[in-house]
N, C-alpha and C positions, 0 to 999 in steps of 0.2 A: 270272622276272618274272611278276607277277600280271596277269590279263587286264585290259584297260582296258574302260571303259564300251561302246565300240563292239564290242569282242571278246565281251563278255558277251552283247549282242544278237545278234551272228552266231552264237555258240554255241547260242543258245535258238532261232533260227530253224531251225537244223539239227536240233535235239532235241525240240522242242515247238512246231511251227508255229502251232498255234491260240493258245497264250498269247503267242507272239511277236506275232502280228497284234494281240492285244489290248493288249500292252504299248506299241505304237506310239502309242495314244490317250492315253498318259501324259504329263504336262509332261516336256520333255527331262531335267530334273535328277533326275526319279524314275524314269526308265526303267532306269538301272543297278541300283538296288535291287530293282526289280520283277524284272528278268531274273535276278538272282542268287537271289532267292527261287524263282523258276520252275525254274531250273537246280538248285536244291538238291532241290526236289521230284522232278525227273526222276531224280536220282540214288537217292533213296529207292525210287521205283518200279523202278528198274534192279536195285536190290539184290534185290528179289523175283523179277524176271523172268529175271534172268541166273544166278541160283543153282540149282545141280543138286539140292540138297538143303535142307530147312528150316534145318538148323544153320548152313549157309553163309550163308544169307540173314540170320539172326539176328546171326551175326558181323559181317557187313557193317553191318548197322544200328547195331550197338554201336560200330562204327568211326565212323560219323557222330555218334553220340551223344557219344562222347569229343571229336570235333573241336568240336562246338558248345559243350562244356563247357569247352574251352580247349586241349585237346592239340594239338601241333604236328605234326599228320599232313601228309604231303606230297600235295597235290592242287591242281589249278589253281583251285580255289574257296577254298582256304585262306586267302590273303591278303585277298580282298575280303569274305569271310564274318567273318574275325576283326575287320576293321575296322568293318563294318556292326554287329555284335554290340556292340562296344565303344562305338560312337557311339549305340546304342540305335535305329538305323535299322531293324533287324529284332529282334523280341523273342525273347530266348534261350528262355523258357519255352515260347512257342508253337512254336518250332521243334523243341524236345524232345518236345512233345506230338505233332507230326507224325510223329516217328520212332517213338514208342510206339503210335500208331494203326496203323502198318504192320505191327507184329510179329504180330498174329494172322494175317494174310494169309499169312505164312511157313508157318504150320501148316496153313492151309486154313480158309476161312470158310464157315459154314454159310448157306444162303440168307436165313434170318431175320436174319442179323447184317449183311447188306449194306447196308440203309439208314443203320443207325449208323455203319457202316465208310465209307460215301461222305460222310457229313456230317463225320466226324472227320479226313477226308483232302481230298477236293476242297472241301467246305464250309468247313472250317477254313482251308485255303489261300487261298480267295478272301477270307476275312474278314480275314486277315493283309494281303492285298494291299490291301484296302480301308482297313485302318489306314495303311499306307504312304501312301495317297493322302488321308489325313485323315478318313476315315469308317469307323468300326468299326461295321458295320451287319448286322442280321439279314437282310434282304432279299438282300445280297450273298452271304451264306453260303447261302442257300437256293439261289440260282443256281448257286453252285459244286457244291453237293450235287447238283443237276439234271444238271450237266456230268459229274460222277463216275458217277452211275447209268447214264446213257447210255453213258459210256465202258465200263463193265463189261459192258453187253450187247454193245456193239460188238466189244470185245476177243474175247468168247467166240464170237462169230460168226467173227471172222478165224481163230481157232484151229481152229474146226471146218472152215472151208474149207481150211485148210492140212493138215488131219488131224495137228495138232499135239497133244501131250499135253494133255488138258484140266485145268484146275484146279477145285478144289473149287467155287468160286463160279460156275463155269460151268453148275452144275446148277439155278441159280435160275430161276424161270419169267419169261421176258423181259417178258411183257406186264404183269406186276406192276411190275417195276422201272420200265419206260417210263412206266406210268400215274402213278406216283409222281413221276417227273421231270417230266412235262408239267404236273402240279398245280403244282410249285415254280416253273415258268418263268412263272407268271402275275403274280409278284410284281414292283414297281417300284422299283429301287434309286435311291439319292440321286444327285443330278446330280454330275458331276466324277469319278464312280467307274468310267467305262467300262472302263478297262484292268484292273479287278479282276473284271468279270463278262462282258466280251464273249465270252469262249470259250463260254459258254452259248449264245450267239445261233448259233455255229457247230454245237454240240452238238445244237441244235434241228433243224438240218438232218439230222443222223444219225438222230435220233429219228423224224422224219417217214419216212425211208427204211425203218428197221427196223419200224416198225408197218405199213409197206405191203408188207412182205416182201421189201423190195430189199437189195442188197449195197451197203455203204458203200465209196465208193472209197478206194484207198490214199492218194491225193492230192486235195486239194480244188481245185474249179474256180472259175472267175470267179464263178458264180452263188452259191456259198457265201459268198465274200468280199463280193459285192455285198449279199446278205441281211444279213450282219453289219454292214456300213456303214449299211444302213438302220436297223437296230437301234440303232446307235450314235447317229444322227441323232434317233430317236424317244425314245431314253433308256430304252428297255426291249426285251426279247426280243419 
């Protein structure tokens, strides 16, 4: 049985708490497609993180490409994703582009490639979410890009702290990526799109910690969510 709207949101809360919190600000009928979009993105990221070798990551990404193209692969997202694509709720071409954008990460990204990668993944994801909310907007894409850039630095710091195997993108100078992210956080998104960009407000908390040389907590506290709530009220990060 395919997951219900509530099940999609529950799954998102477990797998991507930042975007789950953002999705709560969407009108109730739009929470399910947003949760589905964000869960799809989580699976693409997981295809990279969980693979023990680049070919395995590429095989997994190709599996998702086939699913978006219409293959009847067995997965809990297959039913709702097929329905959303058929109805035009989620744009097939844009989801295929998200998959394609992940492929270079499987082989390893050079530091100079990271800004474009962040825009093609986190930025494009936010823009698709904006479209679900009725606003295909550059400012939303910029905020999603800032969230992705900050996430790259945060994840590299996590891997160093755990003495985990570093990824190629971990070699990028963090101060450059964070400066680029901070510049993008100054844009003002259109009204009614909070659910597409509010994750950037939470990422801004990480950015401030990282620039101060602090460690980002594994779980967010009340202060993070209060800051995001204030950003939602103001209509900007």
